[in-house]
VMD Tcl script that draws the C-alpha trace (Angstrom):
set ca {
  {60.43 156.34 137.66}
  {61.14 156.37 133.89}
  {64.68 155.29 134.53}
  {63.60 152.32 136.67}
  {61.13 151.24 133.99}
  {63.85 151.40 131.19}
  {66.08 149.35 133.49}
  {63.35 146.67 133.86}
  {62.88 146.63 130.00}
  {66.61 146.16 129.09}
  {66.94 143.72 131.85}
  {64.04 141.72 130.47}
  {65.75 141.71 127.03}
  {68.95 140.40 128.63}
  {67.01 137.72 130.50}
  {65.39 136.54 127.25}
  {68.81 136.41 125.53}
  {70.27 134.44 128.42}
  {67.44 131.90 128.51}
  {67.67 131.40 124.68}
  {71.47 131.18 124.38}
  {72.04 127.57 125.60}
  {69.44 126.32 123.08}
  {71.21 128.09 120.24}
  {74.79 127.00 120.87}
  {76.87 124.57 123.07}
  {76.42 125.50 126.73}
  {80.03 126.04 127.32}
  {80.25 128.57 124.49}
  {77.11 130.33 125.91}
  {78.77 130.37 129.31}
  {81.82 131.94 127.91}
  {79.87 134.58 126.03}
  {78.03 135.53 129.21}
  {81.44 135.79 131.17}
  {83.04 137.93 128.47}
  {79.78 139.94 128.27}
  {80.40 140.98 131.85}
  {83.95 141.81 131.01}
  {82.98 143.78 127.93}
  {80.35 145.71 129.82}
  {82.89 146.71 132.46}
  {85.22 147.95 129.71}
  {82.36 149.74 128.03}
  {81.68 151.69 131.22}
  {85.19 153.08 130.98}
  {85.54 153.51 127.19}
  {82.07 154.32 126.15}
  {80.70 156.27 129.14}
  {83.71 157.70 130.93}
  {85.97 158.08 127.91}
  {88.83 156.30 129.70}
  {90.63 153.96 127.22}
  {92.07 151.54 129.61}
  {94.43 148.75 128.54}
  {94.65 147.36 132.04}
  {91.37 145.58 132.48}
  {93.00 142.24 132.01}
  {94.85 142.76 135.24}
  {91.56 143.00 137.25}
  {90.16 140.06 135.28}
  {93.23 138.03 136.25}
  {93.34 139.16 139.86}
  {89.68 138.08 140.14}
  {90.50 134.63 138.61}
  {93.53 134.04 140.77}
  {91.84 135.20 144.03}
  {88.81 132.90 143.38}
  {91.00 130.03 142.27}
  {93.29 130.22 145.28}
  {90.31 130.44 147.66}
  {88.45 127.36 146.06}
  {91.64 125.33 145.97}
  {93.06 125.93 149.48}
  {89.89 126.76 151.54}
  {86.47 125.43 152.01}
  {84.73 128.87 151.76}
  {81.39 128.88 149.98}
  {80.81 130.19 146.49}
  {79.50 133.62 147.48}
  {82.50 134.27 149.65}
  {84.94 133.35 146.83}
  {83.21 135.67 144.37}
  {83.09 138.49 146.78}
  {86.71 138.22 147.66}
  {87.44 138.15 143.92}
  {85.48 141.30 143.34}
  {86.95 143.01 146.43}
  {90.56 142.11 145.39}
  {90.00 143.38 141.86}
  {88.37 146.52 143.21}
  {91.28 147.13 145.51}
  {93.88 146.78 142.77}
  {91.68 149.02 140.52}
  {91.58 151.69 143.28}
  {95.36 151.78 143.47}
  {95.95 151.72 139.77}
  {93.16 154.29 139.08}
  {94.25 156.59 141.80}
  {97.46 157.15 139.99}
  {96.39 156.67 136.35}
  {93.32 158.87 136.14}
  {95.54 161.94 136.99}
  {96.61 161.69 133.39}
  {94.59 161.75 130.27}
  {94.80 160.59 126.65}
  {97.80 158.49 125.61}
  {99.44 158.95 129.03}
  {96.53 157.28 130.78}
  {96.57 154.46 128.27}
  {100.32 153.88 128.83}
  {100.05 153.94 132.63}
  {97.29 151.43 132.58}
  {99.27 149.29 130.12}
  {102.32 149.50 132.38}
  {100.44 148.55 135.50}
  {98.97 145.54 133.52}
  {102.45 144.42 132.64}
  {103.62 144.78 136.18}
  {100.78 142.64 137.58}
  {101.33 140.15 134.71}
  {105.03 139.81 135.71}
  {104.11 139.43 139.38}
  {101.70 136.59 138.49}
  {104.31 135.08 136.22}
  {106.98 135.09 138.97}
  {104.83 134.21 142.02}
  {104.67 130.47 141.20}
  {103.69 129.18 144.69}
  {100.48 131.23 144.53}
  {99.60 131.61 140.84}
  {101.34 128.60 139.24}
  {103.63 130.84 137.03}
  {103.47 130.20 133.35}
  {101.60 126.86 133.89}
  {98.63 128.73 135.42}
  {96.62 127.93 138.52}
  {95.12 124.57 137.87}
  {92.76 122.27 139.94}
  {90.11 124.94 140.61}
  {86.97 123.52 142.00}
  {83.45 124.50 141.46}
  {81.85 124.65 145.03}
  {78.36 123.58 145.38}
  {75.75 126.33 145.68}
  {73.29 126.11 148.57}
  {69.99 127.91 148.06}
  {67.25 128.17 150.76}
  {64.17 126.21 149.91}
  {65.93 124.54 146.90}
  {68.84 122.67 148.36}
  {72.30 122.05 147.09}
  {73.10 122.79 143.41}
  {75.80 120.87 141.78}
  {77.84 123.38 139.68}
  {79.98 120.67 138.21}
  {77.18 120.20 135.76}
  {77.55 122.58 132.82}
  {73.95 123.75 132.66}
  {73.86 124.49 136.40}
  {77.03 126.52 136.02}
  {75.55 128.38 133.04}
  {72.47 129.41 135.01}
  {74.67 130.80 137.77}
  {76.72 132.71 135.22}
  {73.64 133.88 133.34}
  {72.11 135.27 136.65}
  {75.31 137.09 137.48}
  {75.44 138.38 133.95}
  {71.90 139.84 134.13}
  {72.57 141.31 137.56}
  {75.84 143.04 136.37}
  {74.02 144.22 133.19}
  {71.11 145.74 135.18}
  {73.49 147.30 137.77}
  {75.78 148.88 135.20}
  {72.70 150.14 133.07}
  {71.35 151.88 136.25}
  {74.77 153.42 137.00}
  {75.21 154.64 133.42}
  {71.84 156.42 133.57}
  {72.30 157.64 137.18}
  {73.68 161.17 138.09}
  {77.15 159.58 138.19}
  {76.68 158.41 134.65}
  {75.61 161.84 133.53}
  {78.75 163.30 135.18}
  {80.86 160.80 133.42}
  {79.26 161.58 129.99}
  {79.76 165.30 130.66}
  {83.39 164.79 131.67}
  {84.00 162.64 128.57}
  {82.80 165.50 126.41}
  {84.30 168.50 128.32}
  {86.12 167.78 131.60}
  {86.94 171.42 132.29}
  {83.28 172.61 131.98}
  {82.13 169.79 134.12}
  {84.66 170.66 136.86}
  {83.70 174.36 136.61}
  {80.14 173.27 137.50}
  {81.38 171.96 140.89}
  {81.56 168.21 140.00}
  {84.64 166.23 140.94}
  {85.67 164.67 137.65}
  {88.48 162.78 139.24}
  {86.36 161.14 141.94}
  {83.53 160.17 139.39}
  {86.18 158.60 137.04}
  {87.88 156.86 139.89}
  {84.57 155.37 141.11}
  {83.75 154.19 137.59}
  {87.24 152.67 137.34}
  {86.77 150.72 140.70}
  {83.26 149.52 139.65}
  {84.66 148.30 136.34}
  {87.49 146.63 138.10}
  {85.15 144.80 140.41}
  {82.92 143.60 137.54}
  {85.95 142.47 135.62}
  {87.13 140.43 138.81}
  {83.77 138.65 138.80}
  {84.15 137.77 135.18}
  {87.71 136.48 135.89}
  {86.45 134.28 138.81}
  {83.73 132.83 136.57}
  {86.28 132.14 133.84}
  {88.52 130.34 136.21}
  {85.65 128.19 137.42}
  {84.52 127.48 133.89}
  {87.84 125.91 132.75}
  {89.08 124.98 136.29}
  {92.29 126.69 135.46}
  {93.46 130.34 135.45}
  {96.02 130.61 132.58}
  {98.73 133.22 132.68}
  {97.55 134.57 129.25}
  {94.23 135.73 130.80}
  {96.13 138.52 132.65}
  {98.16 139.60 129.64}
  {97.62 142.97 127.99}
  {96.26 141.22 124.97}
  {93.20 140.20 126.92}
  {92.71 143.95 127.66}
  {92.80 144.53 123.91}
  {90.26 141.71 123.43}
  {87.71 143.62 125.68}
  {88.31 146.78 123.82}
  {87.75 144.95 120.54}
  {84.50 143.55 121.77}
  {83.25 146.98 122.59}
  {84.35 148.32 119.11}
  {82.77 145.32 117.28}
  {79.46 145.66 119.12}
  {79.36 149.44 119.00}
  {79.26 152.12 121.70}
  {75.83 153.57 120.88}
  {73.96 151.13 123.10}
  {74.58 149.08 126.28}
  {73.74 145.93 124.17}
  {76.73 146.65 121.91}
  {79.50 145.25 124.11}
  {77.37 142.05 124.78}
  {76.87 141.62 121.04}
  {80.53 142.28 120.40}
  {81.47 139.57 122.93}
  {79.18 137.10 121.16}
  {80.50 137.92 117.73}
  {84.10 137.88 118.92}
  {83.90 134.39 120.58}
  {81.83 133.01 117.73}
  {84.13 134.24 114.99}
  {87.17 133.08 116.90}
  {85.85 129.57 116.92}
  {84.73 129.72 113.39}
  {87.94 131.12 111.90}
  {89.99 128.63 113.94}
  {88.10 125.81 112.25}
  {88.76 126.85 108.74}
  {92.38 128.04 109.01}
  {95.31 127.43 111.36}
  {96.34 131.14 111.03}
  {92.87 132.46 112.03}
  {94.14 135.63 113.68}
  {94.82 136.94 110.17}
  {91.21 136.51 109.26}
  {90.04 138.02 112.54}
  {92.36 140.96 111.85}
  {90.81 141.58 108.52}
  {87.37 141.47 110.10}
  {88.39 144.11 112.65}
  {89.69 146.30 109.89}
  {86.56 146.00 107.91}
  {84.46 146.90 110.99}
  {86.50 149.94 111.75}
  {86.39 151.18 108.20}
  {82.89 150.48 107.24}
  {80.95 150.13 110.45}
  {82.30 152.84 112.85}
  {79.27 152.17 115.05}
  {79.91 148.43 115.15}
  {77.18 145.76 114.71}
  {74.75 148.17 116.27}
  {75.22 150.45 113.35}
  {74.50 147.61 110.99}
  {71.22 146.95 112.79}
  {70.35 150.63 112.56}
  {71.12 150.78 108.76}
  {68.91 147.74 108.30}
  {66.02 149.31 110.23}
  {66.32 152.47 108.21}
  {66.38 150.59 104.95}
  {63.28 148.56 105.84}
  {61.37 151.57 107.01}
  {62.38 153.47 103.85}
  {61.15 150.65 101.63}
  {57.96 150.50 103.52}
  {57.22 154.12 103.06}
  {58.05 153.95 99.29}
  {56.16 150.82 98.62}
  {53.14 151.31 96.36}
  {49.76 150.61 97.92}
  {50.76 151.76 101.33}
  {48.23 153.57 103.56}
  {49.65 156.99 102.71}
  {49.27 156.26 98.85}
  {45.58 155.01 99.41}
  {44.72 158.06 101.40}
  {46.12 160.42 98.79}
  {44.27 158.68 96.03}
  {40.97 158.74 97.96}
  {41.32 162.53 98.67}
  {41.99 163.26 94.97}
  {39.15 161.14 93.89}
  {36.65 163.03 96.17}
  {38.02 166.40 95.17}
  {39.21 167.23 98.77}
  {42.84 167.09 97.67}
  {44.83 170.10 96.74}
  {44.32 170.88 93.07}
  {47.35 171.18 90.81}
  {48.39 174.68 89.94}
  {49.01 175.92 86.45}
  {52.35 177.71 86.19}
  {52.02 181.28 85.01}
  {48.19 181.28 85.12}
  {48.01 184.11 87.49}
  {50.81 185.92 85.98}
  {49.27 185.72 82.50}
  {46.00 187.14 83.87}
}
mol new
graphics top color blue
foreach p $ca { graphics top sphere $p radius 0.5 }
foreach p [lrange $ca 0 end-1] q [lrange $ca 1 end] { graphics top cylinder $p $q radius 0.2 }
display resetview
């Protein structure tokens, strides 16, 4: 019951943020933040919860985008069917990749996921008839959304598409939060800290990690499908390993101490990317300096900065003269109920 209540609370916070976002920034930027928020949450499930540092998430992001794009270009299937096929396709690829990669740990797992990402990237690059090759898959339509009792919603309007993206973001956020605090999440946390001891207790670490890998792949596929619909094209760069690094950077920037960290990291990443590109053509250099500063001085990411600020404010509040504690101490001394000061050596001298 307590876990369900906490899920409702964090979901309420996510809803408030999703409602406020389009009023604080251009709607397309808010939509992109929500999309990469889903992508970062999927990566956080692996990196922050399961301890699996995957550099292959861009492959599932790209597969979802290409599947949805191909479906919406060449068929008349509805929106829900395209998104489900994108999630299913990415989950299937994640199952195949994870079944072989999770058998290894540490740097070997990272290199296997990186290698699979490059293989899928080369397949997308070469299969021009389906993916468009280096030109990307263009001409992706946004099918109308039909809702019972409401009618047809035109997703070609940016605000309508943002609402769809925000709803999916909140749904993925709540589902992943529930999973992280479920028995499966506890097993993943235990396996991250000590996999041998977790296995000795009778839990299948391999199955738990594989399930988390598949779930993260499906969520990444949904994010890829939304990305393709947002810009009406699925570029080949979206499936590159550098996009996997982008997701990891978002998690690091936001911090892994809270489920809100990856979402904040995605927002900061996208906002700084646009800001730095406006002030200097070689903006990746500035962004690299920012990443270095975060790693060196904010190991817990932006969430650590919030925590430091909270501690500083609370410390100043406690030490500020005239607080309730100071007034109560003064009142007790004035009435003689306080503890009287002792004179050093008085009893010894007696």
